[in-house]
Structures are given as C-alpha cells and as structure tokens.
N, C-alpha and C positions, 0 to 999 in steps of 0.2 A: 442155184448159185452155190458155189463152193469157194472157200477161202482158207488161207493158212496164216498163221501169225507172221506179221511183217508185210503182208500184202497191202495194197492200197484199195480202199473202197471209194469209188467215184459216184457221186449223185449228180446227175445232170439237172439243170434248171428247167422247170416245166413252162415257165413264162419268161418274158423279157426282163421282168423285175427280180426274178429268182436266179441267182448265180450258181454256177457249178461249185460243188463242195467236195473236198477230199479229206479222207481220214486214214490213219494207219490202224490196221487190225492188231489189237493187243491180245485178245483172247477169242477163241472159237468155242462157243458153248453148245452148239448143235452137234449131232453125230455126223461123222465123215465130212467135216468142213461146212456143214449147213449152218444157217443162222440159228440163234441170234449171235451177234458179234459185239464184243466190247471194243470200242474204237476211240481213238484220240483225234478229234477234229483239228484243223489247222490253227484254230484259236486257242488250243490247249484244253478245251472242254472234253471230258471223257463221258461216254454214254453207251448204254446197251442198245443196240440197233437191230431192227428187223428190216432189212432193205426192201424197197419196193421195186416195181418194174422199171423205174427210172434210174436204177443203180447198176453198176457192174464192178467187177473185181479186176484189178491190174496186179498180176503176180510180181512178187519181189524179184529183183535181179539176181 
C-alpha cells in the first residue's frame, strides 16, 4: 500500500455492524509512501494507523 498526503484512506466494514470509515492522510511516516500514516477520521479524531487488508487508498484529485 502506498499513499501521499491528501489521499483518502478507506477501511471497509468487515461485518454488517461495522461501517465503512474514511480518513484523510495527514502524514506518511513510512518510506516511499508506505505505512504508518497519520490520518484524520471523519469524526475529527487523529491517529497513527497501520492499515490492514480491508483498507485501500483513494488518490487525491
């Protein structure tokens, strides 16, 4: 997985009770766009994230 600042990180829900979540990538701390990423989730919470297999990156327009 590779990301750039401004991209969107999308985490798909794994069950019916888990909803899709999206975050803006604020910082890329790995080499060559690799995780971890500092992200801001839709609710305003910021967190250092190591995305799993249920996540993908949507490039910024």
